N, C-alpha and C positions, 0 to 999 in steps of 0.2 A: 527578506520581509521587511514594508515600507512603515515605517509609521501612524497610523491614522491621524485623521484628523482633524487636530481639538477643536472640538467642540465649544466649550468657552471663551473666549477671550476679550481681554479689557482694555479698556483706551485711556489714558491718560490722557486728559487733557488741559491742556494750557496755553495760552495766553498766547508766548512768542515773542521775539525778539527782532531787532536787527543785527543783535551783536551773537553773534555763531558760538560763540562760548556762553552765555544766559540757556539754555538747552539742555549743557551738559549735569545739572540736578536733576532734572528731570527723566532721562536716559541714565543714572543711577538709578532711580526710583522702580524701570523701569525691569535692568539689569536684575539687582537681586526681586521684585515678582518674583518675577519668571524662574528666576535662582528657587524662588520663597513655593512653586503654582509649575513646574519644569509643563506640564499638561492644557497649559495655560495659554494662548496663546497674546503676548505682552506688549502694546505697540502704543508710545504716545506721538500724537497729534495738538495741533497745535487750530488757534483762529484764527489768530496773522501772521501776515512778513518772514514763516517759519512753512516749513512740505513735510511732512502729507499733513493736507485740513482733515478732517475731520469726515465730512464722504468720502475721499476715497482712502485715509487711514480704513475705516468702514465696508469699504465693497471692495477691500484687497482680502481682507476679512475672511466675509462671504465667500465668495470665489476660495479661499484655500476650506472651507468647506462648515466652519462656525458659523453655532445655531442660535448663542446667547453671546450678545453681548450687552457688555459694564462699562460704562461709563463715569469715568469718576475726574470732578473737576481737579483738579488741581491749582486752587483760589484758596489760598487764605481768606483775604476779602469777598463781601458773594457784590459785591457790584450790576450795572447791567447788562456784561458780558454772559455771570451764567443767571441770574435774574429774567432773561427775555432772551435774548441771543443764542444761548446754547437750549433752551427752551423748545424754540423752533428747529432751530439744526436735529434734533431729533426726533422731531416731530416727520420734518422731511424723510427721512433713516427709516423709518415706522414704513411712510407710504414706502419709499423705493422700495424695500425688502421685507416685503410681508409676511414670510416666512419666519425670520428673522429673531428672536425674544429681544430687544432694545431698556435695559437699566440704567436711568439716570441718577446717581449718588448724588446726594448732598456736594455741596461744594468741604473739600479737607480740613479748612478752617473750621467748619462748623462742627466739627467732631467733639469731643470730649474730649479722644487721648494723641491727638493733635494739640489742641492746647494746654491737656497737664504738661504734654514736651515737649513744648515750646519756654513753657513754666518753668521747669527743671535745669534746663541747656543758659537761659538768659539767669536763674537764683545760681549756678555751680561759678566754683572759685574755676577761676585756670587756670 
């Protein structure tokens, strides 16, 4: 018996880098999220310099039968990319895939839990 297609997709959206090692922490978060919720499709997408980009990643999920996609901006600071570029990309995805629900979350750096965790790490003795 085949596994059913995931109904929920989670895209961890990051900036990207020319350095291929830069993606390791993002991929580690994706692996952990997939382990925490095995029924969800969890992937990373990048704004530039790395693949896949957001439209390709979302398109692959839609092709797998995902009907709801949550986009999590993996930015600590909220700059132009998170404020301007990302909402435009999500609007284009909604137009291209009207049958899919897209939720754009706030950048992780705006989440009080992340702020608290980073402060605790900074204060911890080594």
